[in-house]
C-alpha angles and dihedrals in degrees: 000000000000124000129206116207123227098240136035130212091287091058093240115163116244129227131190119205114197112205129038101218122113092284093052095043090051093048091048093050093046093050094045091048087056091057102262122138103242134196118192117200123195126175096205123076090249144033126247104075111219094351102074146122136233138183124258106179106299092344124097103211130195112219087231142348112271125187135175135200133233088252089062093098096165096052089046087054089051092052090050092047092056094040092247103119095104090051094058105038127181127237113262087233133001111272122161119176110213118197120198109204092198099048123108117264110279092027100064097096122071129162137217111204145133142233130219092259119117122270125311095012090062089078098038098093093045092050093046092055099037098122096191088078131054121245091257092049091050091052091049091049090055092052092047091049091055090049090049090050089057095057118110108234091200091063106106091203089074091067092063095050127090117241093211092055090047091053092049090049089054096054100264114155123216088254092053091050092050098042099042121000097045092035087067100024099053091052094049102032100031089227138081118253093260090059097043134096112245088223094059094040092050089050091053096048097038094048098037102038108015107039106065132359093245099037095107098046105132127236129186139169117272088194130051112289089237090066090059103034100034114019100036093033090053090049091051091048092049091049090050091053096249117155104225120196121184126188085035115126119194113229100186145352122205137170126242121220090247091064097258127115138238118213114193123208127162108294096357142071115203120201119209143170092217133028125193114196105206103168134111116293097256092050090047089052091054094049100042113109118234114282096019091116129025092227110017091168088074088074088065090052092062102102126218132226129205132229122204120203122197119197123200127180116196128193091235143023111284101162124053098184122074090239145341141191123231138219130190090030139079086244111101113176128358125195132189106234097168100115096038092052095052094243109159102188130037125359134291118210125189120202115204111205113186127189086028099163092132096051108028094101099036116122119258091245092059092047091049091052091050103041106038092062089046091055089050089052091051099037115039091193089064092064094080098032126108117236106228096180138004123184141150137224120198130199104187094182097031096144142357113270110256092216122156109279097026091115093072090054098053112094126214125242095267122076129193089254109087111239096019120107137176129225134173139106087269094063123094100285095132089239130099119251101295137130086261092057091049093053092044090053091052090050091049094049093048091048093051091049093049091049091053092048092048090239123147118253098186090130088066102037096107092046094046091056089060105027111030 
């Protein structure tokens, strides 16, 4: 068995980051940029966690559609840090086409967008012309939005309340919930309003729609996610001097009496001054040494929620917009992934189906029978098109469930074990389980570690003000 010591001839402190998702990559980069000698360990054969790509014949396929918003300052920092900003650009201005499959011809298309006016006037015109709601419903939405803007996100009582009940108490009809609140909320929270914490929902809507006129402008990768989160991330890690080991599963972590740590992997024991545990909550629970958290069983109480992704390749172009959202249909959000996948003929559409508890285990044949006719209802050009390929990707534990009360279960970056820190979208970032939350958690864990080591973190000061 080989053993790697915690310092080298220069006396640099050593850190081990366990987990190569966005949280782990971020923590590793932040620690390496501060001068630590960093080892990143990932059990999978790639980096990127649950935002990755794979090959299907000639296609490069993302496991699911991931987007971010202009207000996602930490993920934008990540993109810049790995030289990927130009590959995942933002909209110039929020514009979401919303197709209602059940509306009369000529009234099927509505839009959610914004102007350059200050908050909340930036949404006024879009709301006033949003034809999927009645005039009375639009007025009630405006009043509820102002009430939401007035909530104090630091109030812990919000976490225990139900967003659906709050909306009903503020005059929101079932149609308003479907056509607006859940249209946005399901995609960002991975839960319908009735299953969501008011605290997390308020955070999403206040930050995304009611903080800055451009906060909700949407960005997404124009290349496979693997190019950003694996290829470019690996290049950035290499340049920062990080030792990255894939296909390397950690079997145990334990403290020494001298305050350092031992990280055990097959055939090797790695010693470190600092360990960042950036893995899913159940895996973290299994690896945590005794006494690291007061109530480690709470990690097992954090529920999970699935996301189903349906992939359809047509022999011709059936969608002219880059994406759209749907109403009156089981279809939620549809994205054109043709160029990013490398498809040269026809069109490749990806359907992102959040909060998919009822469908996540259905056979492909049943999903095909349900969703191909729905796409034909929504997209007339699909009715005469040949389906060249139809397949499904499933993430059964895609996110933590944002249920009321989840906030009290989410731990912070610091543990009771000196030198051991937690990272992951499921930790107490204040955000739902998004790429932004993952990066923020990595920033927070690295910052806590640097503080404890007495190391400067000047390179992250601007980011910490916004993301820690």
